[in-house]
C-alpha positions as CSV (number, residue, x, y, z in Angstrom):
1,M,-3.5,-8.3,-15.5
2,N,-4.1,-4.5,-15.8
3,E,-2.0,-1.7,-14.4
4,K,-4.7,-0.5,-11.8
5,L,-4.5,0.0,-8.1
6,L,-7.5,-0.9,-6.4
7,L,-8.1,1.0,-3.2
8,L,-10.7,-0.6,-0.9
9,A,-12.6,0.8,2.1
10,F,-15.7,-0.3,4.1
11,G,-19.1,1.2,4.8
12,P,-20.8,1.3,8.3
13,F,-21.0,-1.8,10.5
14,G,-22.2,-2.8,13.8
15,S,-22.4,0.1,16.2
16,W,-20.5,2.5,14.0
17,P,-22.6,4.4,11.7
18,V,-19.8,6.1,9.9
19,N,-16.7,4.2,8.7
20,S,-13.7,6.6,8.7
21,T,-12.1,4.5,6.1
22,E,-14.4,5.8,3.4
23,E,-13.2,9.5,3.8
24,V,-9.7,8.4,4.1
25,S,-9.6,6.3,1.1
26,A,-11.2,9.0,-0.9
27,V,-8.6,11.7,0.0
28,A,-5.8,9.3,-0.8
29,A,-7.3,8.3,-3.9
30,V,-7.1,11.7,-5.2
31,R,-3.7,12.3,-4.0
32,L,-2.5,9.3,-5.8
33,M,-4.2,10.2,-8.9
34,G,-2.6,13.5,-8.7
35,R,0.6,11.6,-8.6
36,G,0.1,10.0,-11.6
37,F,-1.4,6.7,-10.4
38,D,-4.2,4.6,-12.0
39,V,-6.5,4.2,-9.3
40,E,-10.0,2.7,-8.7
41,R,-11.7,3.1,-5.4
42,R,-14.6,1.0,-3.9
43,V,-16.4,1.4,-0.8
44,L,-17.6,-2.3,0.2
45,D,-20.6,-3.3,2.3
46,T,-19.4,-4.8,5.6
47,S,-20.6,-8.2,4.5
48,L,-19.4,-11.6,3.4
49,R,-21.6,-11.4,0.2
50,A,-19.7,-8.3,-0.8
51,V,-16.5,-9.7,-0.3
52,R,-17.3,-12.8,-2.3
53,S,-18.8,-10.6,-5.2
54,L,-15.6,-8.4,-5.3
55,L,-13.4,-11.7,-5.7
56,D,-15.6,-12.8,-8.4
57,D,-14.9,-9.7,-10.5
58,L,-11.2,-9.5,-9.6
59,R,-10.5,-13.0,-10.7
60,T,-11.8,-12.0,-14.3
61,T,-9.7,-8.9,-14.5
62,P,-6.9,-9.0,-11.5
63,P,-5.6,-5.6,-10.9
64,L,-1.7,-4.8,-10.3
65,A,-2.4,-4.4,-6.8
66,V,-5.0,-4.2,-4.0
67,L,-4.6,-1.9,-1.1
68,A,-7.5,-2.6,1.4
69,C,-8.3,-0.6,4.8
70,G,-10.4,-1.3,7.5
71,L,-11.6,0.5,10.8
72,S,-10.1,-0.6,14.1
73,A,-10.5,1.0,17.4
74,K,-8.3,-0.9,19.3
75,R,-5.0,0.9,18.9
76,G,-4.3,4.6,17.9
77,S,-1.8,3.4,15.4
78,V,-1.8,2.3,11.7
79,Q,-1.9,-1.6,11.9
80,I,0.1,-3.2,8.8
81,E,-1.3,-6.6,8.6
82,R,1.2,-9.4,7.8
83,F,-1.4,-12.4,7.9
84,A,-4.8,-13.3,7.3
85,R,-6.5,-16.5,8.5
86,N,-8.8,-18.7,7.0
87,L,-11.2,-18.3,9.6
88,A,-14.6,-16.4,9.8
89,D,-15.7,-16.3,13.4
90,F,-17.8,-13.2,13.7
91,R,-18.3,-11.5,17.1
92,I,-21.2,-9.6,15.5
93,P,-23.2,-10.1,12.4
94,D,-22.4,-8.5,9.2
95,I,-24.7,-6.0,7.9
96,E,-26.9,-8.6,6.1
97,G,-27.1,-10.5,9.4
98,M,-24.7,-13.5,8.5
99,Q,-22.5,-14.4,11.6
100,P,-20.4,-17.5,10.8
101,A,-18.8,-19.1,13.9
102,G,-15.6,-21.1,13.5
103,Q,-16.0,-21.6,9.8
104,P,-13.4,-21.4,7.1
105,V,-13.3,-18.3,4.8
106,I,-12.6,-20.5,1.8
107,E,-13.0,-24.4,1.9
108,G,-9.9,-26.3,1.3
109,A,-7.5,-23.2,1.5
110,P,-4.5,-23.0,3.8
111,E,-4.9,-22.0,7.5
112,R,-3.3,-18.6,6.7
113,R,-1.7,-16.4,4.0
114,C,0.9,-13.9,4.4
115,S,1.5,-10.7,2.3
116,E,5.0,-10.1,1.2
117,S,4.4,-6.3,0.8
118,A,3.7,-6.0,4.7
119,D,7.4,-6.0,5.9
120,E,9.7,-3.9,8.1
121,R,10.7,-1.9,4.9
122,L,7.0,-0.5,4.7
123,L,6.8,0.1,8.4
124,Q,10.0,2.1,8.4
125,A,8.8,4.2,5.5
126,I,5.4,5.1,7.2
127,L,7.3,5.9,10.4
128,D,9.7,8.1,8.5
129,A,6.5,10.0,7.2
130,G,5.8,10.7,10.8
131,V,2.9,8.4,11.3
132,V,2.8,5.8,14.3
133,A,2.4,2.5,12.9
134,T,3.1,-1.3,13.9
135,L,3.4,-4.7,12.1
136,S,0.3,-6.6,13.2
137,E,0.3,-10.5,13.3
138,D,-3.4,-10.7,13.7
139,A,-6.1,-9.2,11.4
140,G,-8.9,-10.5,13.5
141,T,-11.6,-12.8,12.4
142,Y,-14.3,-10.5,11.0
143,I,-14.8,-9.1,7.4
144,C,-11.6,-7.3,7.3
145,N,-9.8,-10.7,7.9
146,A,-12.1,-12.4,5.2
147,L,-11.5,-9.7,2.7
148,Y,-7.7,-9.9,3.2
149,F,-7.7,-13.7,3.0
150,S,-9.8,-14.0,0.0
151,L,-7.4,-11.4,-1.7
152,L,-4.2,-13.2,-0.9
153,D,-5.7,-16.6,-1.7
154,A,-7.2,-15.5,-5.2
155,L,-4.7,-12.8,-6.3
156,T,-1.1,-13.9,-5.1
157,P,-1.2,-16.9,-7.7
158,L,-2.2,-14.4,-10.3
159,G,0.9,-12.2,-9.8
160,S,-1.2,-9.5,-7.9
161,R,0.1,-7.9,-4.7
162,A,-2.5,-7.2,-1.8
163,L,-2.0,-5.3,1.5
164,F,-4.4,-4.7,4.3
165,L,-4.1,-1.6,6.8
166,H,-6.3,-1.4,9.9
167,L,-6.7,2.2,10.6
168,P,-7.9,4.1,14.0
169,P,-11.2,6.1,13.8
170,L,-10.9,10.0,12.6
171,P,-11.1,12.4,15.7
172,G,-14.4,13.1,16.6
173,L,-16.1,9.7,15.5
174,S,-17.4,7.0,18.0
175,P,-19.7,4.1,17.9
176,V,-23.3,4.4,19.0
177,G,-23.3,4.6,22.7
178,G,-19.5,5.0,23.0
179,V,-17.9,7.7,25.1
180,L,-15.8,9.9,22.8
181,D,-13.1,10.5,25.4
182,S,-12.2,6.9,25.6
183,I,-11.9,6.1,21.9
184,V,-8.6,6.2,20.2
185,S,-8.1,8.3,16.9
186,M,-5.7,9.6,14.3
187,P,-5.9,12.8,12.5
188,L,-7.1,12.6,8.6
189,E,-3.9,13.7,7.2
190,Q,-1.7,11.2,9.0
191,Q,-4.0,8.3,7.9
192,V,-4.0,9.4,4.4
193,C,-0.2,9.8,4.4
194,A,0.1,6.1,5.5
195,L,-2.2,5.0,2.6
196,V,-0.3,7.0,0.0
197,C,2.9,5.7,1.3
198,A,1.7,2.0,1.3
199,A,0.1,2.4,-2.1
200,E,3.4,3.9,-3.6
201,M,5.3,0.9,-2.1
202,L,2.9,-1.7,-3.1
203,V,2.5,-0.7,-6.7
204,A,6.4,-0.4,-7.1
205,S,6.9,-3.8,-5.8
206,A,4.1,-5.3,-7.9
207,A,5.5,-3.8,-11.0
208,Q,9.0,-5.4,-10.5
């Protein structure tokens, strides 16, 4: 295992031509590197194939920790995902046209996995930084959940830590055909602050 923090974000999907996790993760990576962290950032295609390809790479050289983030316009807060389910049930196809319905993410794996790093202590740290956040019990059944379950299933036995945050859109972004005034959002600085805070705590716990 190396001492690297892998920071993951996603590209466009569905009706969202811009996925703001790309910008948030880019700014957070620069800030973390400025604080001395060894950070590798990747932006994944929003597809099952990209998730599976990534996991093949990580099994060969697992990082110390993986912090992933995905876009969710359901709430205007940072959602710290506690669990991932072994369920792929896509409401819309991924960008390669795949749309599994009621299928396991990984055959033979448990029904769900839990991240030890998604706890009240992390929640309080993000809240103390002035960012609205909640602990979430449901990461959905789309690509974000598939990635999170795959990370937890593959990396936890190897001693790596994994954590997933759902982030609101940045102000001014909306899906194609969406009404901007009806879309929740959160300023860039607050989202970056949440990612940096989560990364620092994740690395500290992984290094113990």
